[in-house]
C-alpha positions as CSV (number, residue, x, y, z in Angstrom):
1,M,0.0,0.0,0.0
2,T,1.1,3.5,-0.6
3,D,0.7,6.6,1.6
4,V,-1.1,8.5,-1.2
5,E,-4.9,7.9,-1.2
6,T,-6.6,7.4,-4.5
7,A,-10.1,8.1,-5.6
8,A,-12.5,5.4,-6.9
9,N,-11.3,6.1,-10.5
10,G,-7.6,5.7,-9.5
11,A,-6.8,9.5,-9.6
12,P,-5.1,11.1,-6.6
13,P,-7.5,13.2,-4.5
14,Q,-7.9,16.8,-5.4
15,E,-7.0,19.5,-2.9
16,S,-10.0,21.3,-1.4
17,A,-10.9,24.3,-3.5
18,V,-10.4,27.7,-2.0
19,M,-13.5,29.9,-2.4
20,P,-13.7,33.6,-1.9
21,F,-16.0,34.9,0.8
22,M,-18.7,36.0,-1.7
23,E,-18.8,32.4,-3.1
24,H,-19.4,31.1,0.4
25,L,-22.3,33.5,0.8
26,K,-23.8,32.4,-2.5
27,E,-23.6,28.8,-1.6
28,F,-25.0,29.5,1.9
29,R,-27.9,31.4,0.2
30,T,-28.6,28.5,-2.1
31,R,-28.6,26.0,0.7
32,L,-30.9,28.2,2.8
33,I,-33.4,28.6,-0.1
34,R,-33.4,24.8,-0.7
35,A,-33.9,24.2,3.0
36,F,-36.9,26.6,3.1
37,I,-38.4,25.0,0.0
38,A,-38.1,21.6,1.5
39,L,-39.6,22.8,4.7
40,F,-42.5,24.4,2.8
41,I,-43.2,21.3,0.8
42,T,-43.1,18.9,3.8
43,T,-45.4,21.3,5.8
44,A,-47.9,21.5,2.9
45,I,-47.9,17.7,2.7
46,S,-48.4,17.3,6.4
47,F,-51.4,19.7,6.3
48,V,-53.0,17.5,3.6
49,F,-52.8,14.4,5.9
50,A,-53.3,16.3,9.3
51,R,-56.9,15.3,9.8
52,Q,-56.2,11.6,9.1
53,V,-53.2,11.6,11.5
54,F,-55.3,13.2,14.2
55,V,-58.0,10.5,13.8
56,I,-55.4,7.8,14.1
57,L,-53.9,9.4,17.2
58,L,-57.2,9.8,18.9
59,E,-58.2,6.1,18.5
């Protein structure tokens, strides 16, 4: 075995990319937007089934 790790395709691992501060903010904004969209979708779905869930819980 060698000390150098290799990726699944046999290539040596790439060094982590250095991003400017504004790029970090753009990525953060994108992740926040996706998280809020996911939260909105799951909340909407839960409201659709809320009455049925309450009936099951009250039994």
